[in-house]
N, C-alpha and C positions, 0 to 999 in steps of 0.2 A: 188899321189897327190891330196891333197883335193882343190878342186877348191875355189877362194876367194867369187865367186858370189854366192848370197843366193835369190832363188826364195821363198818368203812366201807365203805359203796359209793356211790362217788363218779361222778355222772353227771352230765356237762356239756353239756346241749341247748342250741342256740342256734338260735331262730327268729327268719322277719322278720311280726312281727304277729302271734304267738299265744305265749301262755304254754304251756311244754312241761312235761309232767310227766315228773320224774325216775323213774328205772328203779326198780320197785317190786318188792320181795323176794317169791319165789315162795310161794304158799299154803304150802307145809310147810315154812316157814323158822321157826325156834325163835321165842317171841313177846318171850324175855328179850334178844335180840341187836337193836341199834341200828344204823340205817343212815344215815349223813350224807349228803344228795342237796343236789344245786344244780339250781335252775330258773332259766332267764333268758329275759329276756323282752327281745328287740331290736327297737326301734319302726323302722317305714319313715319316712322321712324325708318331710314334708310337700309337698303340693302348692302351687304359686304360680297361682291363677286369676285371669283378669281380673275386670271388673266385675260382668260379666253370668255368671259362671259358669265360664266356657270354660277346660279345662285350659291353663295356658302351659308350664309345665315340672312333668315329675312323674317319678317311678321307676318305672322299665320294664323290661321284659326284654332282655336285649340277647344276640347270640348270636355268639361269635367264633370264625374257622377258624386254627388253628395249621398252618401248612407249615412239614416241614422240609425241608431239602437235600437232595432226592432226586435220585438218580444217573439217573433214567427219569422221566417224567412226562406221560402224553396230557393236553396243555393244550387238544386240540381237543376230546376226549371230555369234559374237565370243563365248558369254556366251553359245551359243548350242554347236559349234564346241569346247569346252573345257570340256562339260558337267557340266557346272556350272549354277545353279539358277539364273533366272533374277535377275539384278541389282548385281551380285558379282562381276564382272569387276569396277563396279561404286567405290563401296565397297573397294577394294584392292587398288585403286588409291588414294582414299580420305585418309586412314590411311597411305598408301605410304607418302603421303605430308604433314602430321600432322607437325607443327611447333617442332623443335627440343628443342629450348626453349622460353618457352611463356614469351610474352609482361609483363612487373611489373603493377600490378595492383594497380589505382588510389584509395586512402583512400574515404571512401562514404561521402558526405558532411556533414558537423553537423549544424544543426540550431539554429539561437540563441536565445535570453531569450524570444522572443516572439515566437520564432516557426519558422522561415522566414529562407529558405534555399537560400544562395547567390551561384550561379555559381561561381567555383573558375578560374577564366579567367587570373590568372599570372603564372602559369605552363601551358607549352604546352600540349598539349594531346598525350597519350603514340601513339607509333606507333603502325600500325596494325601489328598482325602477320605475320611474315616470312615464308612464306611455300614453301617446295621445289618445285625447278625449274625444267621443262621440260629439257630433258626426266626423267621419272619415271623407276625404276628397281622393278621388281615383281618376288617374288621366285616361280619357278612351282616344282611337283613335276615329276618323270622321265616319268610316264604315260601321263601326261598333255603335258611334252616337246617331245613326241613319237607323240602322235596326233597333237600337232603344227606343228612339222616338215615337214609331209606328206603334208601339204597346207601354207606353209610360204610363198611359191611365191602367194599366193592369198593375203598378207596382205603387200602390199608393205609398207617401214617404220620399221617395227617390227622387230627388230634383237631377235635372239635366241641363247645364248651363253651357252657352257658345260665348267666349273672350277670344279677343285677340292677344298672343303672346309673342315671345321672339324665339325663335325655331333655328335649330341647328338643321341644316340639309346635309351637312358631313359628320364624321367621326373621327376626322386629320384635325391637325393643327390646332389644338385644344390652346397650348398657353401662346399661339399667334392671334387667333382670333377673340380668345378673353372673354367677356362678360358684359353686359349692360349691369352699371354698379346697382342701380334700383333695383334689379331682380335677384342678385347676388347675399343678400342680407341673410339668409338662413345659413350660408355657407361661411360667411365671414363672422358671426355669430359665433357658430359651431367650433373655427379655428381658432378665436380669442378666449372662449371658456378652456378649450383643452391645452393651450398655452400661447400665453399673449404674446413672447416674444417670437414664436414662429409665426402668428397673424401677422405681422410687421412686414417678416421676411418673406412669407409666400403672398402676399397681397400682389396680384397681377391681373387688372381688367384689359390686357393686351389692345388691341385695335379697337374692342366695342369701348373701350372706357376712354382710352386716349385719344380718339376722335369723337367722345360722347356729344358735344355740343353741337357738331356738324351733321352726325345721326340724327339725333334727335328734332333738329330745328326751332321753330318757336312758333309758340300758337299766338293767332292773330285775332284779337279783339277788338269789335267795330261797333260803334255806339250812336247811329243814327236817330234823332227826332224827325218824326215824319208827323204830317197831318192826316187829315180824315181822309182824303185821297191817295195816300202811299207817297205825298213829294215831302224828299227831304229836306230840313232847316238845318243846317249843321248838325254838331255831335252834342252831346250831353255829357259824356266823360270822355276825356283821354284815349285815342284809340291805340293799340300795339301792332307794330307791323309783322305780319307773318312771313315766316321763313320756312320753306320745306326741308323735310328732312332730306340730307344727301345721300345718295346712291356712292359708295366707295367700292372702285374698281382696283382690286388689289393686285401688284407683281406676284402673287404666288400663283404656280401652276399647281392647281389642286391633283392630278394625275399624279405627278412627280414627287409632290408633298405624301401622298400615299405611300407610292411606290418605295419612299426613302423611310416611311416608318416601320414598312413592312422589313427591308431589309435590317434594320435593327432590332426591332422585336422588342421582347425584355430586357435587352441588354442596355448598360448605362452608357449612354454618349450623347452625341451630337451630330448632326449634320447641316450645314448650311451649305445652301447652291446660291449664287447670285449671277446677272449679269453684268460684267466690268464696265461696258460703256456707260452704263444708264445708272447704276447702283440700285436695280431692283431685285429683291432677294427673290427667289425663283423658290426654295423650299426652305423651311427653319425646322428642324427636327431636334426634340427633347426626347430622349427615351429613358427609362419608359416612359409613357403617353396614354392618356385616359380620354373617356368620350367628353366631349367640352360641352354638352347638356347635363352633365352629373351634377355641374356647381350651382346650377339655376334651376333645374327640373324641380317640380313640388313631390314630395313621397322618396327621393332619393338621400337620406338620412343614412341610410346603409352603405351607399357608396362613398358618402364625401366622409364618412368615418373612416374608412377603408384607407382611401388616398392621403389624408392628415395623417396617420398611424404607420404609414410606411415609411419610419426611417432610414431603414437601408437602400431603398430604391429610390425615394424624394420624388416621385411623379411630380407632384406641384409645381419643383425647381425649374423654370424657364432656363436650362442651363446655356445654350449658345450666348443670352444677354446678360445674366449675373453669375453665370460659374467660372471665374478667371482660375489659369492654371498653366503650368509650365508648359511653351508650347515645345518642347523636346526641340531636335533638329531640324525642325524645319525653321526655326528662327535663324540658323546660320544663313540663310538668305538674307536677310535683315543686316546681319554683322558683315556679309562681303560686301552688301553694296555699301555700307558706312565704311569699310575699311578701303574701298577703291576711291571713294570720293575724298577720302583723307589722305591718298596717297599712300598708305602705309602698305599696299599691295598692289599688284597688275593683274592683268589676264594670264598672263605666263610665271607667277610667282610660285615657286616649287618649297616645299615642306618635308622634310622627312616624316615616316609614321613613326614615329619618338613614341614606344607605347613607355617609358617611364614617365614621360609627361602626361599622360592623360591613356586611359585603357579605348582602344579602339574594337569594338565589339565581334567585328568580323574580319576575316582575312581579306584584302586585295590587293592588287599592285600598286605602285608608286605613281601619288598623285603629282602629276608632273606640273599640273596647272590648275587653276579655278573649276574649270570645266569637267576635269576629273576628280577633284575634291569634292564637288557635289554629289555626282555621281556615285561615289562611294560612300559619301558620307563620312569622310574620313575624321574623327575626333580631333588628332593630334593636329590636323592642317589648320581646325577654325580655333583650336588653343592657341596656336601662334599667329593667326591671323588677329586674334582680338588683343593677344599681348603684344604684338606690333602696333597696336593704336593705344593703348591705356599706357605702356611703361615709356620712360623720357627717350627723345629721340636723338642719337646722338649728333644731328645737323645743328642741334640750337643750344646755342653756349648758355643760354638761360636756363635750360631744363637740367643741363649738368651741375648748376647753382645751387639747385634743390629740386631735387627729384620728388620730394614729397608734395609739395605745391604742382609740380608739374604734372606727376599722376592723378592728381584731383581735379586740375584743368581737364586734361585728357579723355577721363569719364565721364566731366561733364560735358565734354565737346561731342562726347559717341551720345549720350543721353539725348542731347538736343537732336541730333539727328535723327534721333530713331525715335523721338517724339513726332518725328512729321509724320511716320507712318500712321497717325493716328493713333497712338498707342500712351498708355498711362494716362488716358482723357476719355472723356463721354465722347462719342461718336456723334450721337445726337439722332439717332436712331429711333421711329416713329413709335415707341412701346415702353411701357414703363420699367422701371427697375433697373434698367443699364447701368451695368457698374463699368469702372475704367481701366481695370486692372491696374498692373503694378509695375515700374522701374527703379531700380534702386537708384539712390544720389550720393555722392560722396559722403554727403553727411550722414546719411542714411548707415554707411560702413563705419564711420568713425563712432558711431553710435553703437553700433553691432559689435563691431572689433574691440570697442572701448579705446583705442587710440588710431591717432592720424597717419602712423607708420604702416600703416597694411601695406601689402604690397599686389601683384598680380594675382600671386596664389591665393590669395584672399576671395577674389572673386571670378574665380577662373571659369566658374559653372556659367557663366553667363555667355560662354561660347560658345555652348552647346544646348542653349534655352531650357537651362536648368537653374538650380538656386531659388533665389528671390524674385525672377521675372516670373511674370503672371500676365496672361491675354485671354481676352473672352472669344467664343468661338466667332461672333461678329467681327472681332478685330482681325480672328486667323483668316476669315474669307477676304476681308477688306485690304490684307496685305498683299494676298495674291491676286487680288481687283488692280492694285497698284502695279505690280511687276506685268501682269497682262496690260496695261494700259500705258505701260514705259515712263511712271513716274507720277501721278495723278490719279484721285478719285472721287467719285461722287457719293457723299454719305451714303450708305445701305439702307432702303426703307422699305415698307411694305404697301403704301398706296401708292399706285401710277396715276391715277387721275380721281379728283374728286367731282362728282356730279357732272356736268356735261361739260367741264371746264375740257376735261382732257388732260391736265396737269395735277401734278402733286404739290403740296406746298412749295411755296419758292426756295427756300434751302435745299431741296432735292433736287437743284438744276444747275446746283453753283460747284464748279471744278475746285479740287483741293489739291497743290501740289506739293511733293516733296521738296527737302533741300538736297536731294542724291539729284544729279544731272541724268536724264533718260538715256544717255551711252552707259551709263555704268548699272543701269536697272536693266537694258538689254542685256548685258554679259552674262549676267547670272540664266537667261533662258537656256544657251546651250547645253550647260550644266544640267537643267532639269527637263530638258527632254532625255537626255543622255540617262538619266538616274531611269527612264521609264523602258528604256532598250536592255539589250543583252549583257548582262554583269553589273545591272543598275540595281541600287535597292529596290526600286520597285519595279522590276522587270516581269512580275507576274500580271501586274495590273494593264501591262501594253495592249491599247486597242487597234495597233498598224493593220490587222489585219481586216477591219471595218473600213480602214481608209483614215483613221484619226489619229493623228500625234497629240499626245497629251505630253503637258511638261509639269513636272511635279516634285515636289520633295515630301520623304517619309520622315517619321519621326516615332524614338522611342522613349516614353517618359520614365524615368526610374520612381517606383512606389515600393515604400519601406513596410507597407503595409501588407502587399501583396503581388500579384502578378502585375507586371508595368502597364502602363495604359500606352495601347498605340494611337499615332495620330498621323494623317495625312493632309497636304495642303496642294492643289493645284489648278490648271486650266486647259481648256482645251477648245478647238484648236490652237496649237504652240502659235501660229503666224497672225490668223484673226479669230481670239478668243471671244467665245460666246457666252461661256457658262466656266464658274470660278465654284471648287468644293473644296471645304473644310471637313475635315472626319475629326473624331476624337472618341475612343471607344474605349470605356475604363476595363482594365486589366486583360487587356487583350494581346500582350506581349510585343513582337515586332510590328511595325507600321505597315511593312512590304508586304506582310503576309494576311493582313485583315483590312485596315484603313483603306489603303490602297485601293485595292481590290473593290473593295464599295463604292468608292468615290468612283471608279472606273465604270460602274454598274450605274450610277446615277447620270454620269456624260454620258454615255452610251445610249441609258433610256430619253433622255432630254434630244440629242442631238440626231437620233437616228428613228426614235420613236418606239423602239422595241429592243431588245438586247437579244444576242445570237444566242442560237442554242447553244455552243459549247460553254457559253459563260452563265447558262441557267441553274445550273447545280451548285455556282457558286452562292446564289440566295438561299439557299437552307443550310449549307455551311456558315455561312457568315451569322444567320442568326444562334448557330450552336458552338461556333467556336471561332478558328479561324484557319486559312489554307495551308497549314504547314506539312500537310500529310501530301499534299499537291505540287508541292514547289521544285519539286525535280520528280 
C-alpha cells in the first residue's frame, strides 16, 4: 500500500553540459517515503566552425575583476603584479567608466549684426556626462586571472569571477558571424538611443541570431519521484526534453575571408566568393569592417559609439546583403542571355559602335559578334541589344497596331526572364536583413515618366546596368554562379552542415533553374574569357601565368557625387568553375583597374593557396587606390 504522506526533497542542480543527479536520500531513509527531485541539463551553446573545422566562435571561460571604489589603492604594485605597463589599470578603469550616452551638445552661439555674442541664459546648461558608477568590472585574460588568484588575499575588496561567455576566436567576418541576441543588449540600447531609425536598419545578428535556436539547444528538466532506496516511481511534474546545442560548420574559409578583408582595408565596398556547384559562401566581406567582439564585449562602449557615429563609412552596414546598387556593365551578361533566349540577337549579331546612341568610354575594334562585344564591353552594342528586345518587332502584325502595348509587353517579358536569375526577390540566404534589389516594371515607368507613351530612350540605361536597376552583392555573385553552372543555382548559404548531420537546411540542397536555356548561358563564357585576355577590359587581372583561365566581366558604375564605382564578377577555372567572385569598390573608377585585380587575387589565393610574387605588390596598391599607373 502506497503511503499518503509524501516527503519532498527538492534538488535543483543546473550544470553546463552534464546531467546532474539530484540529491539522493540517505541509506537510512525509510523506503515508504517519497522524494520529489529535479534534474536539469543545461546545454552548452554550439560552436561556429569554418569549412576546415577551425573554431570561429565558441563558449569559453572568461574572467572579470570587480573593483570597488577604494580610498587607497596601490596602482603601481597592482600593475607590476599583473605584468601591465605603468598607468594601464587607470586607463582600463577610465575606458570602462566612459559614458554610454553622451550629453546633447548645445549649439554654438551666433554673433549679432555687430559681431557681439550674447550668452544664452534662457536654456539650462546641459547636464554633465553620467559616468559608470562604482564598482567597475574589468575583463582579464586567463594568465592574468591566474596571477591574481594567487595574491587575491593581499587585495581586500577585489572580486575575481570566472564565468562562461561567448568568445570570438577571429577578428574577421563580423557581419557574417553576428552576435548572440541576448548578449547584444548594450549595443542595441545604445543604437536605439542615438537614432531609432538607424537601430532598425543596422540590427544584424548574423549567423548567431539566424540559427540561435539550434545553437542554444533546449534545456531538459526531469522530475523523478524516488523512494528511500532510490527507486523511481514515475514523475511528479512534466518533463522537458533536452536538446544539445548544435555546432554549425560554416562554408566560410577563414583564411580566405581574412585575406579578402585585408585587400579592401578601409575602402568601402564588398567581396563575395562562393562555390557555384553548392552555393556555399567562401568569403563575404563588407568593408570597412570591425572586430565582431566589440558589439558584445563588456567595457566597449567607446568602440561601439565610434561604429555607430561613423556615418561616412557605415561599418555596421552588411553591404553584400543589404546594399543594393546598380551593377554596371556586369549586367550586360544577363541582358545578352535574355536577348539570345528571346531571339532578339544571335551569337554572330554585329552592331556598330554608334557613339550617337550612348558613349563608349574607351576605344576598341569593331564588335563583330557577341564574344567581342563582351570582351570590349561596348556600350552601343548592348544599347542596341536591349532595344531589339524592348522595341516592337516587325515580324508581328499585332505590335505594329499598338506599339505602346507591345513595348510594355516586351519590357515585362524581359523582366520575367531577368527575375529568374534570382533578382528583384529575396534569395533566402541564411542571414538577416537581406534585401531584394529592384527591377523596374512597365507600370513603374508609366508613373515615373507620367505617360504610357515612353520609348526605349526612357529606359536605355538598363542596357548597361545603370539607372533604376539595383542588385546586392549576393545577387551579383549568384548571377555568376548561374553562368558557371550553365543555367542553375543553389541558394547561397553560410552553413554547410548542422551538428553531425553533415547537411545544411533542406532548402540549400535544391537546384533553381533560370528561364534561359543552358546553350544561351554557355554562349556568354567565350566573351568573358576574352575579357581577361590581351585587349580585353580585364586583361590586367589575367591568371594565365599560373595556369588558371578566368571568365569575368568588368563594370564601372557612374556616380554623380564623386569618382565612379568599380565592379567585377567572374569565376575560375572557366571550364570547371570552383569559385565565383563578385567585387564592388566605391569610388575606385574603372573596374578593370581595381575590382578585377582584387577578384583575381582572391581566386588565386583560394585555388593555389598563395599569390604569385609578381602580384604581391597588388595587395598594397589595392588598399590605396587602383592599378592605373601599372596598366601599361
